C-alpha positions, 0 to 999 in steps of 0.5 A: 500500500502506497504511503501519502504525505500530506504537507502542512503549509503556511504563509512565509509572511504572516505565518497563518495556515493555508490548510482548509479543513472544510474543503478536503481533497483525497480525505486530506485538508486542501491548501487554500490560496488566492489566485489571479490570471490576466483576466480573473481573480479567484480561489484555488484549493490544491491537494496537500498530498505530495506528488498529487496535482489535483486541485479545484478552483472557482475560476477557469484557468487555461492550461499553460497560464502563469497564475499569481498566487497570494495569501488568503490572509495577508494578500502578499504575493507568493511568487519568488524570483526563482524560475522553473527549471522546466518551463521558465515560469516563476516559482511559488514558495510555501513554508512547511510547518515542520520547517523548510518550504515547498516550491511549485511552478506557477504555470498550470500544467507544469509538474515541477515542484520540490521540498527544500530544507534550510537546516537539513538535520533538524527540519528533515528529522521533524518532517520524518517524525511527522510522516512516520507518526500518524501520517501513513495512510 
């Protein structure tokens, strides 16, 4: 049976949680963010399970569109200066509650994403303990 790691993320600016218990995807809380395309504004719920790209949005986002992501609490933009190594779009950075961050590509349809730890020893240990105790599903 495959294990699933549900990532708990928060805003890197106001530190408020992005986790949405009211809107679950695959039985896990979703990650709720504000989104903006060149023509629309709305909300998106991303699956919090690592390696799952499922999402639900209240606006239509055409494939290959670069989307601006903002915090639903403080409205700060989550794009970082780093470019996607696959498609060249800006990356979006979300802070992991266990430490470190998860970066995702801002272009709809691009699957580039990764987890990065700044203090590898302590953050990886915390991540492993969280996954090992109670998050094997």
